[in-house]
C-alpha positions, 0 to 999 in steps of 0.5 A: 489647151497647152503650150507644147514644145516638140524638141527633136535632134539637131539634124544636119542636111546630109544626115542619114535616113534614120536621123532624117526620120526624126524630123518626119516624126517631129512634124507629124507630132506637131501637126497632131498636137495642133489639130487637138487645139494645142499651141505647138512649137518645134525646135532642135535640141542643143545643150548650150541653148536649151535654157534660153529656148525653154525661157523663150517658149515657156512650154507646159510640156516638152514632147521629147524626140531627141534620139541623139546628140551630134549624131550619137544615140548614146548621148540622147539621155542628155536631153531628159537629164537636163529637163529633169534638172530644170523641173520641166515636164516631158514625154517618154522615158526618164534619163536613167531608164534611157541611159540603161536601155541604151546600153544593150549588154548592160540591159541584157545583164539586168534582164538576166538578173531579174530572171527574164530570158535573153540570148547569151552574149559576149563582149570584148576585150576578154570575150568571156563565154564566146563559143563556136556557135552563130552570133549576131554582132551588134553595136552596144550603144547605138540603135537604128540597125547600125551595122546590121547587114548580111555580114553581121551574122557570123559563126565561130569566135574568130569571125565574131572578133573580126567582124567586131573589129571591122565595125569598130573601125567603120562606125566607131563605138563598142560592139558585142556578140549576141547568140543568134536565135533563128526564130520568130521576131516580135516588136511589141509596143507598150504605152503608159496607161493610167493603171500601168502599161498598156500592151498594144496588139503584138506585131510579128515581123515575118520574112516573106519569100526570104532568100535561103542564104540571107540571115533573117533579121530586120537590118538597116536596109529593111528599115531605111530603104523602102525600095530594097528587097529586104524592106519589101519582104519584111512584113508586119503581121498581127493576130498572135493573141487570137492564134496563139494565146499562150505565147501572147500571154508569155510575151505580155507578161515579159513586157509588163515585167520589163516596164517595172524593172527598168522604170519605163514611162511614156512609151517603149518597144520591146523586141523578142525572138521566139525560139524553136521551142516557143520560148520568148527571148528579149533582144532589146528594150527601146525607149522613145521608139520611132513615132512616125505615122508609118512606124511600127508603134503607130501601126500597133496603135492603129490596130488597137483602134487608136488613131495617130492624133489620139496616140500622141495625145495619150503620150502627152497625158502620161507626162502631165505631172 
């Protein structure tokens, strides 16, 4: 039995659904840990009161579910950085790995430097290399599909720049353009094991009965509005390991390299597009991805025969010094 503090983002009552989901995850994690006999407390993270909170709770381990600070995902590394400085054991990624992978263009550059395939990209203000092809305009520092709607896939340099300006005005932050790969999408869950990363069954996101004029992306509505057509028509499927072992081998090898190159720990998700020629291209690396019972990570674990409470226990085991 351990004393475990489930630390989560400080969520406002009127926060958007992607932030509210953190509370759902925190409650589920706390319940799973309690069912396995641990003494569990659940508290929101604030930088000013963390020291006092830790002194009061005296946890053996912190289960870190801080996905943002003041509503900004780019500030999430503050929590693990403070925990590291205080010498407190915690689950998931360290501050350096989280900081790096939170910056999508920087991540892509690191991938390319390591010889791993990723779609081309361009950033303001100079937009170097931006062509007249088709691009998806993304937030450079925020996750949860912020700004990903039917208008985020555009063609031509001027359309890219216009979309980036519109998103900056509406959402703030940095925006960049990534070459849009019209291919299959895989979200692959990776868990820290005793002898290295464990790759769970690989999930392909299929776009069933998708409208012809709608970009094939897992956008904001697909993730956060369960009643939307995009959500209902985005279907998670397993079985690539049996149906296409060569592709599965390439995806697995890329995930294993990513784990080492970025110094990952705990649990992570690697997102891919597979081109028409069969080449896996890494889109993003998500440290501490959503761990709610109905999220993709838990679904992949269940496909591997790992129930939710055991998944949470294994994440905790990986954090034990």
